[in-house]
C-alpha positions as CSV (number, residue, x, y, z in Angstrom):
1,M,3.9,15.3,10.5
2,S,1.4,13.5,8.3
3,V,1.6,10.3,6.4
4,L,1.5,11.6,3.4
5,D,4.2,14.7,3.9
6,T,6.2,11.1,2.9
7,E,8.7,12.0,0.0
8,I,8.7,8.3,-2.4
9,G,9.7,7.7,-5.3
10,A,6.3,7.3,-8.4
11,L,7.7,3.7,-10.2
12,G,7.9,5.1,-13.3
13,G,10.3,7.8,-11.9
14,G,10.1,11.0,-10.7
15,P,8.1,12.1,-7.4
16,A,5.0,9.4,-6.5
17,R,3.8,13.3,-4.6
18,L,1.4,11.6,-1.9
19,D,0.4,14.9,-0.5
20,Q,-1.5,14.4,-3.7
21,Y,-3.6,12.6,-1.7
22,Q,-4.3,15.5,1.5
23,G,-8.0,14.8,2.0
24,Q,-8.7,11.5,0.6
25,A,-8.2,8.3,2.2
26,V,-5.4,5.5,0.7
27,L,-4.4,2.3,1.4
28,I,-1.4,1.8,1.3
29,V,0.3,-2.0,0.0
30,N,3.6,-2.9,-0.1
31,V,3.8,-6.0,-2.6
32,A,5.5,-8.3,-4.8
33,S,5.0,-10.3,-8.0
34,K,6.4,-13.7,-7.4
35,C,4.4,-14.8,-3.9
36,G,1.5,-16.6,-2.5
37,L,-0.2,-13.7,-2.0
38,T,0.5,-11.8,-5.5
39,P,-3.4,-12.6,-6.2
40,Q,-4.4,-10.1,-4.0
41,Y,-3.5,-7.8,-6.3
42,A,-6.7,-8.3,-7.9
43,A,-8.6,-7.6,-4.7
44,L,-6.8,-4.1,-4.3
45,E,-7.7,-3.5,-8.1
46,R,-11.5,-3.6,-7.6
47,L,-10.9,-2.0,-3.6
48,H,-9.5,0.8,-5.3
49,E,-12.1,0.9,-8.5
50,Q,-15.1,0.1,-6.2
51,Y,-13.5,3.6,-4.2
52,A,-12.5,6.0,-6.8
53,G,-14.4,8.3,-6.8
54,R,-15.5,9.0,-3.6
55,G,-11.6,9.7,-2.8
56,F,-10.2,6.3,-2.4
57,T,-6.5,5.2,-3.4
58,V,-4.1,1.9,-3.2
59,L,-1.1,2.9,-3.4
60,G,0.9,0.0,-3.9
61,V,4.8,-0.5,-2.5
62,P,6.8,-2.8,-4.8
63,C,9.3,-4.2,-2.1
64,N,12.5,-7.2,-2.3
65,Q,12.7,-8.1,0.9
66,F,10.6,-11.1,1.6
67,M,12.2,-14.2,-0.6
68,G,13.6,-12.1,-3.2
69,Q,9.5,-11.7,-4.1
70,E,9.8,-8.9,-6.3
71,P,13.2,-9.3,-8.5
72,G,11.6,-6.9,-11.3
73,T,12.8,-3.2,-12.4
74,A,10.8,-0.4,-12.4
75,D,9.2,-1.6,-16.3
76,E,9.1,-5.4,-15.3
77,I,6.9,-4.8,-12.5
78,A,4.6,-1.7,-14.1
79,E,4.1,-4.5,-17.1
80,F,2.8,-7.4,-14.5
81,C,1.2,-5.7,-12.4
82,S,-1.0,-4.0,-15.9
83,A,-1.1,-7.4,-17.9
84,T,-1.6,-10.1,-15.1
85,Y,-3.8,-7.6,-13.3
86,G,-5.4,-5.1,-15.3
87,V,-4.0,-2.8,-12.1
88,T,-4.0,0.6,-12.2
89,F,-3.9,2.2,-9.0
90,P,-0.6,4.4,-7.9
91,M,2.3,2.2,-7.7
92,T,5.7,3.8,-5.7
93,E,9.6,3.2,-6.3
94,K,10.7,-0.3,-4.9
95,V,11.9,0.3,-1.0
96,D,13.0,-1.5,2.2
97,V,9.9,-1.8,4.0
98,N,12.5,-3.2,7.1
99,G,15.8,-3.1,8.5
100,A,18.3,0.2,8.1
101,Q,17.4,1.4,5.0
102,R,14.1,1.2,5.7
103,H,12.0,4.6,4.3
104,P,11.0,7.3,5.9
105,L,7.6,6.1,4.9
106,Y,7.5,2.9,6.5
107,E,9.1,4.3,9.6
108,Q,5.3,6.0,10.5
109,L,3.8,3.7,9.1
110,V,4.9,0.4,11.2
111,A,4.5,2.3,14.6
112,A,0.6,1.4,13.9
113,A,-0.8,-1.3,15.7
114,D,-3.3,-4.1,13.8
115,A,-6.2,-5.7,15.6
116,E,-3.6,-8.0,17.2
117,G,-1.8,-5.5,18.6
118,H,1.2,-6.3,15.9
119,T,3.2,-3.3,15.6
120,G,6.9,-2.7,14.2
121,D,8.6,-4.8,10.8
122,V,6.2,-5.7,8.9
123,R,5.5,-9.0,8.9
124,W,5.1,-10.4,5.0
125,N,4.2,-9.2,1.6
126,F,0.6,-7.3,0.8
127,E,0.7,-5.8,4.4
128,K,-1.6,-2.8,4.5
129,F,-2.1,0.5,6.4
130,L,-5.2,2.7,6.4
131,I,-4.1,5.9,6.2
132,A,-7.3,9.0,6.5
133,P,-7.7,11.9,4.8
134,D,-5.3,13.9,7.8
135,G,-3.2,11.7,6.7
136,T,-2.8,9.9,9.8
137,V,-3.0,5.9,10.1
138,A,-6.6,4.7,11.0
139,A,-5.6,0.8,10.7
140,R,-3.3,-1.2,10.2
141,F,-4.1,-5.5,8.2
142,S,-2.7,-8.7,8.5
143,P,-0.8,-10.0,5.1
144,Q,-3.0,-12.2,5.0
145,T,-6.3,-10.2,5.6
146,E,-8.0,-10.0,1.9
147,P,-8.3,-6.5,0.3
148,D,-12.5,-6.8,0.1
149,A,-12.9,-8.2,3.6
150,A,-15.4,-7.0,5.7
151,E,-12.6,-5.8,7.9
152,V,-10.9,-4.1,5.4
153,T,-13.9,-2.5,3.7
154,S,-16.3,-1.0,6.6
155,A,-12.8,0.7,7.5
156,V,-12.7,2.4,4.8
157,E,-16.3,3.3,4.5
158,A,-15.6,5.0,8.1
159,V,-11.9,7.1,7.0
160,L,-13.6,8.1,2.9
161,P,-13.8,11.8,2.9
162,R,-18.0,13.9,3.6
C-alpha cells in the first residue's frame, strides 16, 4: 500500500485526499507553532514554492505530542502559519505521530531510516519524510535538518517526476 493511500483529514475539515499526490514528490513534516524549530516553516514554504511547478508539495502535519507545542485549534494553526510565515502548502488535521494513538500515516512513515539509520518513533517536531511519486518513502530527515539543506534539496530533485 502506498503512503498516499492513507486517509487523513485536512486542517480545515474534510479529507486531505493524499491520493491527489500520486505521481508527485511530497515532503511530509510534523509541524508545531510554538517550537524552537518553528522558523523552519519559512524554509518549507520556499521549498514548496521552488519545486511546486515540477510536481512537488510540502504537506504539514500538526502534532501536539512534543511538550504541547501545537496547542491551537485548526483555525488558530491555519491563521498562525499564514500570517507569520505565509504558508500556502497544504496541512492535515492535528494527529499523533507516536504512541498508541499514532496515525496510520505515521505507522508507515516511521519504518523508514534516516541517514544515521534511525527508524521508529518521530524524535521531535519538524521530522521530514520525502515521498517518491510511487508513494514510497524515499528519505527521512531529522528535525534539525533544515528544509533547504543540500541533502534535502538534492533528495527532492532526485525524486521529482520526470
